[in-house]
C-alpha angles and dihedrals in degrees: 000000000000122000120239089255090055094046089049092049093046091054091048093053093042093053094044094047091048089058092045093051092048099040115014106036104024092111090061095063106046093262093292116158109247120186127187104230096180146345126208116193126202116243091256090049090234099115124044117192103207119197114205132200113208112203125188090016120114094186099056095161093054091049091049088055090049089052088048089053090053095044092113092055093046093047088051092051090049090049093054087053101047104024092112094050103047135041098216126028106226125240108254121228111183125209134187111246105214099171091116092055089044090052094049089048093053092044088055094048092050092045090054093053116110101225112175119226117263114263117205091213096051105130094202093057106101091200096059113148094205089070096057091059087062094058118109118253118253115274123228107230097177126087116225093213092054089049092054093051091049090055095048090051091051091055095046089055093054 
């Protein structure tokens, strides 16, 4: 779990890198939309692992390599923006964020599953409603006359 300091620093780097990718360095990456989906920072704030989402780009791995080639330029732009807020500009390590692809893959697998419709008369179903109707009604174990006598005794003692 990250400390509050790491979380604040991560948010700062994420915000600034997002702006850098959209405004400063967009010409370096063939006008592909690059979003920063997350940043994890080491406890000493010296290394930042940056997860990128590459939209409108069929060749994601190639573009990631291109980003890695320009890491020095990106780090320099980041340094210009946050130099008054931090002591050390972290080393940037870029990763491809493939959660959207993973979610699409899982969605496809789930949609291809052959799940039979639920049957109310299915004996193997432990949540069958028909079995609940066969349950005996709750029995009343208390006697009303005894309860009235207990209340009278309680009132007398007060």
